[in-house]
C-alpha positions, 0 to 999 in steps of 0.5 A: 886570638889575634889583633882583630879580637883586640879591636873588637873588645876595645870597641865593646869597651867604648860601647859601654859609654853610651849612657854618658855619650854627651860627656864622652863627645865633649871630652873627645872634642877636647882631645882633638884640641889636645892633639892639634896643639902639640902639632901647631906649637912646632909649626909656629915655633918654626915660623918664629925661627924663620922670621928671626933668621930673615929679620934683617932682610925683611925689615923691622916693621914687617918683622914686628907685624908678622911677629905679632900675628905669629905670637898672637896665634901662638897665645890663642893655641895655648889658651885652647890647650889650657881649656881642653886640659881643664876639661879632661882633668876635671871630667875624664876621671869622673866619667871613668869612676861613674861608669866603673860603678855603673858597669859593676852594678850591671854585672852584679845584677846580671850574675844574680839573674843567671840560672842556678845551673850556671852558678853550680858550675862557676866558682864564686871566687872566679865570678868575683875576680872577673867582676872586680878585675874587669871593672878596674880594666875598663876604668883604666882604659876609659881614663887613659883614652880621654887623657892620652889615647884619643889625642894620640890616635888623632895625632898619628892617623890624621895630623901625621899625614898632614905634615906632608904638606909642610915638607914631604921629604922630612915627613916621609922620613918620620912616617917611615920610622914611626910606621916601622915602630908600629909594625914591631909593636903589632908583631909582638902583640900578636906573638904574645897574645895567646900566652897572656891567655894562659896567664889569665887562666892561672890567675883565675885558678888562683882566685878559685883556689883561694876562694875554696880555702877561705870558704872552707877554713874549718875543713883546712884546719880540721884536716891539717890541710894548710901545708897541702893547700899552700903547696898547691897554691905555690904550684899555680903561682910558679906556673903563672910566673913561668907563663908570664915571664916570656911575655914580659921579656917580649914587651921589654924588647919592644921598650928597648927597640922603641927607644932605639927607634926614637933616637934614630928618628931624631938623628935621621930628621936632623941629618936629612934636614941639614942636607935638604937645607944645604940643597935649599929644600928646607929652611931652618925653621922647617927643620926645627918644626920637624924636630918638634914633631919627632919629639912629640910623636916619639912620646905619642908612640910610647903612649901607644905602646903603653896603651897596647900593653895595658889592653893586651894584659887585660884583653882576656879578663875583659873577654871573660867579663863580656862572656859573663854579661852575654850569658843569657838568663834561663828565664825572663819576663815575657813581653807584656807580663803583668804582676800577679796580685791577690793570690789565693794559692791554688797551684796546678801542674798540668802535664808538666815535663822538663829535662836538663839534658836530652838523655833523661827527663827530670820530670815526666808528665807531672799532673796534680792540683794543690788546693788553696790552704792544703799541704802537699808533701813531695816524697822520693829518693834524691834525684827523683824530681821533687826539688825540680818541680818546686824550682819550676813553680818558682820559675827557676826554669820553664817546663818544656811541656805542660803548664803550671798555673796559680789561681788559674793563671799561667805563671809564665804570663806574670812578672818574675818578681811578683810571682816569687813574692808570693812564694816563701821558701825554707831551704834545707841548707840555711842561706844567710847573708854576712849581715845583721840578724835584722837584715837577714830577717827582712830579706823578704819584707824590707819594710817590716817593723821591729814588732813584726820582725820580733813576732816572726822570730818568736813564732820560729822560737828564735827570739830568745837566742837572738836576744842573747847575741852581743847586739841582739837583732843588730848582731852580724852573724858571720859568713853563711851564719858561721857564728850560729849553730845549725839549729839557730840558722834554721830557725832564722830561715823559718822566721824569715819566711814567717815575716814574709808571710806569703800565700804559698810555702815551700818547706825543703826539710825545714826542720832537719837541723832542729832538735826534737823539742825545738822541732815540735815547737816549730811544727806548731808554728808551721801549723798556724802558718799553714792556715789558709796557705798552700804548703809544699813540703819536700820531705825525707823524714816521713814523720814530718808529713803525717798530717799532709793533705796529699802526698806525692811519691816521686820516682825517676821524674814521675809521680808513682803514688798519691794519697794521704799518709794512711791510704798510702801505707795501706796500699803497701806500695813504694811509700809503705816500704819507705815508711817501714824502713824509717820506722822499722815496723812491719807494714801490713795491709791492715795497718793504719798510721804506724807507731813512731 
């Protein structure tokens, strides 16, 4: 990475200010004033010195008249500076705070829309670190830009060259020394930029390791992993510091040399100015003016070094931030996509094929129809394509061949939100927020009344255990529902879908965490829920799909058998072998439904 990357990333940082461009332009104009005032002050001060030095020769009246003009102009410049400082003081922080929250929300929304495959290969701790660190770095750059950096840029690039008009000899001395300081800073920045990238990688590793340990604290304690986890954490910290210290050393050198350049600049201007004064090429007032310029520009150079240091330290984090923002979502609404309404629930897979990579098809020419109100079971070994098919139905991906239709409408032609609103999912793993029970139940129907929520909980046989919680439905259930048993978490997941009440259901081993008695009760609730709704059941326990209207047997991405339970058992094929294995009874051609 080189300085061009720094410039490109800083340009990207500024581009995020488009939504508040009006306020940004106002603050930019205020910064122009703040850049001009420190240059006008030394000029007017020098004019005043020359005026007083020549007062006896000019006479009292002329001195008085010119003095009023100079000090009046000086007062006006001072008032302009005060107004500009008020604007910056009032609105720079407000703009930066507002934009930090807006960008955080934008990043958050974008990450939630990214493909599940992206989340599988990206640690949540890393994404959280990138979001928070990136937003903080953007905030810092915006604040310092409007407080310091913009006026510094104007001072160095515009006003500094204009000093040549006042006295080109003194201006040349000052420009050469400041330009040398800039070259030194650029050299150190280029020298250490890649090393700071290594530091950023270790910081990401720290976030991922900490997130892993926090999310698996039971595993850490149960397997006596505290010492091992701490040892690995300290190793990463040691590597981080080993990479960070050389970078800090280089920037310490810059700060020391910057101070030396400042001293040399002041001494050089004074010495050259004194010599020029003796030659009659510079007045005392001009020497005073350029001493003021030098003092002011030295402080500006310190700000430049601080700015480059902060940008330098954050550039890798900002690059990660923008890389995530630039990651495209797997699916999105097509132009002109319309909401799908009044769904009856007929689902058709029309010769659908899909592959995650070029080596093997996850689904190969899948073709079936699920009629409205019917139950379709998907059976097969892990990786056979069952979950992939249901993911395509929810448009987690789009098929590479074929079409999926709901009520005859291609699902890629409808809006994502309206499509997913028609589908309810009970996952094999209970997915719960660290929020109240009520908040978790209302995930699919935020406006549900208390009565509707409680009725859904009763149907899922969750109401009684909810009331036993310390605050009933307002009880916070811990991260991923850690305060609940597996069966309780699963019943909440079932109640959540019951409350959403969608026309299409996907049950992914929905009763796997329930005991036999509770499972029997919940199956009754599902039987009522399925009335008039199209239901897909991803099943490994074949006893749960004996009443399915259609069973699709998947193997290596293809449907190799289809039919109801009894027909498939009689066929004596792959499904019959699965039944025989699970029920431990021989399966013959003469058998009907095996005894469980």
